[in-house]
C-alpha positions as CSV (number, residue, x, y, z in Angstrom):
1,M,4.0,11.2,28.9
2,H,1.3,12.6,26.7
3,T,-0.6,10.1,24.6
4,G,-1.0,12.4,21.6
5,N,2.7,13.2,21.5
6,V,3.7,9.5,21.8
7,V,1.3,8.3,19.1
8,V,2.0,11.0,16.6
9,A,5.7,10.8,17.2
10,F,5.6,7.1,16.5
11,A,3.3,7.5,13.5
12,L,5.7,10.1,12.0
13,T,8.7,7.9,12.6
14,V,7.0,5.0,10.8
15,H,5.9,7.4,8.0
16,D,9.4,8.8,7.5
17,R,11.1,5.4,7.5
18,V,8.6,3.8,5.2
19,R,8.8,6.7,2.8
20,A,12.6,6.4,2.8
21,A,12.3,2.6,2.2
22,A,10.0,3.2,-0.7
23,Q,12.6,5.6,-2.2
24,D,15.3,3.0,-1.7
25,A,13.1,0.7,-3.7
26,G,13.1,3.4,-6.5
27,L,9.5,4.5,-6.1
28,D,7.7,7.5,-4.8
29,P,4.7,6.8,-2.5
30,R,2.1,7.2,-5.3
31,E,4.1,5.0,-7.7
32,L,4.4,2.4,-5.0
33,A,0.6,2.6,-4.3
34,A,-0.3,2.4,-7.9
35,L,2.0,-0.6,-8.6
36,T,0.8,-2.4,-5.5
37,L,-2.9,-1.8,-6.3
38,V,-2.6,-2.9,-9.9
39,A,-0.7,-6.0,-8.8
40,E,-3.4,-6.9,-6.4
41,H,-6.3,-6.0,-8.8
42,D,-4.9,-7.2,-12.2
43,G,-6.9,-5.7,-15.0
44,C,-8.2,-2.7,-13.0
45,S,-8.7,0.6,-14.9
46,V,-7.2,4.0,-14.5
47,D,-10.6,5.2,-13.2
48,W,-10.6,2.5,-10.5
49,L,-7.0,3.3,-9.6
50,R,-7.5,7.1,-9.3
51,T,-10.0,6.8,-6.5
52,R,-7.5,4.8,-4.5
53,V,-4.4,6.9,-5.1
54,G,-6.1,10.2,-4.6
55,L,-5.3,11.8,-7.9
56,T,-7.4,13.4,-10.7
57,Q,-8.0,11.4,-13.8
58,S,-5.2,13.2,-15.7
59,G,-2.8,12.9,-12.7
60,T,-3.5,9.1,-12.6
61,V,-2.9,8.9,-16.4
62,R,0.4,10.6,-15.9
63,L,1.3,8.3,-13.1
64,V,0.5,5.2,-15.2
65,D,2.5,6.7,-18.1
66,R,5.5,7.0,-15.8
67,L,5.2,3.5,-14.6
68,A,4.7,2.2,-18.1
69,G,7.6,4.2,-19.3
70,R,9.8,2.4,-16.7
71,N,8.4,-0.9,-17.9
72,L,6.8,-1.6,-14.5
73,L,3.3,-1.9,-15.8
74,R,1.4,-2.1,-19.1
75,R,-1.9,-1.2,-20.5
76,G,-4.0,-4.0,-22.0
77,R,-6.4,-3.8,-24.9
78,S,-9.4,-1.6,-24.4
79,T,-12.5,-3.4,-23.2
80,G,-14.8,-0.6,-24.3
81,R,-15.3,0.2,-20.5
82,G,-11.6,1.1,-19.9
83,V,-8.1,0.0,-20.5
84,P,-7.0,-2.8,-18.1
85,L,-3.7,-2.3,-16.3
86,H,-1.2,-5.1,-15.6
87,V,2.1,-5.3,-13.7
88,N,5.1,-6.4,-15.8
89,P,7.7,-8.8,-14.4
90,E,10.0,-5.8,-13.7
91,G,7.2,-4.3,-11.6
92,A,6.7,-7.6,-9.8
93,A,10.4,-7.6,-9.0
94,V,10.3,-4.0,-7.7
95,L,7.3,-5.0,-5.5
96,A,9.2,-8.1,-4.1
97,S,12.1,-5.8,-3.3
98,W,9.8,-3.3,-1.7
99,E,8.3,-6.1,0.5
100,R,11.8,-7.1,1.8
101,V,12.8,-3.5,2.4
102,R,9.4,-2.7,4.1
103,D,9.6,-5.7,6.4
104,A,13.2,-5.0,7.4
105,T,12.2,-1.4,8.1
106,V,9.3,-2.5,10.3
107,D,11.5,-5.1,12.1
108,S,13.9,-2.3,12.8
109,L,11.2,-0.1,14.2
110,L,9.9,-2.8,16.5
111,S,13.3,-4.2,17.5
112,G,13.1,-2.6,20.9
113,L,10.1,-4.7,21.8
114,T,10.1,-8.1,23.3
115,P,8.2,-10.8,21.3
116,E,5.2,-10.5,23.7
117,Q,5.2,-6.7,23.4
118,R,5.4,-6.9,19.6
119,A,2.5,-9.3,19.4
120,S,0.4,-7.1,21.8
121,F,1.3,-4.0,19.7
122,V,0.3,-5.7,16.4
123,D,-2.9,-6.9,18.0
124,A,-3.7,-3.4,19.3
125,V,-3.1,-1.8,15.9
126,A,-5.2,-4.5,14.2
127,A,-8.0,-3.8,16.6
128,L,-7.8,-0.1,15.8
129,L,-7.9,-0.8,12.1
130,T,-10.8,-3.1,12.4
131,A,-12.8,-0.7,14.5
132,D,-12.7,2.1,11.9
133,P,-15.5,1.4,9.4
134,R,-14.7,2.3,5.8
135,R,-15.8,1.8,2.3
136,R,-14.0,-0.5,-0.1
137,P,-12.1,2.2,-2.0
138,E,-10.9,3.6,1.4
139,A,-9.8,0.1,2.5
140,D,-7.9,-0.4,-0.8
141,A,-6.2,2.9,-0.3
142,T,-5.3,2.0,3.3
143,C,-3.6,-1.2,2.1
144,R,-1.9,0.6,-0.8
145,T,1.6,-0.6,0.2
146,C,0.7,-4.0,1.7
147,T,1.4,-7.5,0.6
148,W,-2.2,-8.4,0.4
149,A,-1.8,-12.2,0.5
150,A,0.1,-12.0,3.8
151,C,-3.0,-11.1,5.8
152,G,-5.4,-13.5,4.0
153,Q,-8.8,-13.7,5.6
154,N,-7.5,-11.9,8.7
155,C,-6.9,-8.5,7.2
156,P,-8.1,-6.0,9.8
157,V,-8.7,-3.4,7.1
158,D,-10.9,-5.9,5.1
159,L,-12.8,-6.7,8.2
160,S,-13.5,-2.9,8.6
161,V,-15.3,-2.6,5.3
162,A,-19.0,-1.8,5.9
163,P,-21.3,-4.3,4.2
């Protein structure tokens, strides 16, 4: 067995299934990322968001326009430094649906493991995430489809943020 093959095959399997789960929730990956990030950083600006979703300013504006057009998020009143973004109740409901679909997808992916193997796997992945130093925008982008409150103070990605 070749380590590179096994790791990449599993990573692609996870990617493909999570992408399909996001589509089942009615979102493309960037829409999901934007909605999640705005929900976790209520009042953030388009400029803040663009660095985390990997789009240009105009691309991020179009993304926000699409989400606002679907009544998933809204723009607040200009603060003079930007326009704050907020998730609408409809957007919160989509994110709650996403969380259920995502967790069911992960449970399915890990169903072949014993509880001990699953715990070891999660611990190993968390160690890898913690060991990779990153800046705050990169960390936010890494957690762009996460339920942030679920990790609390033990988020391995947060722990990887260089001081």
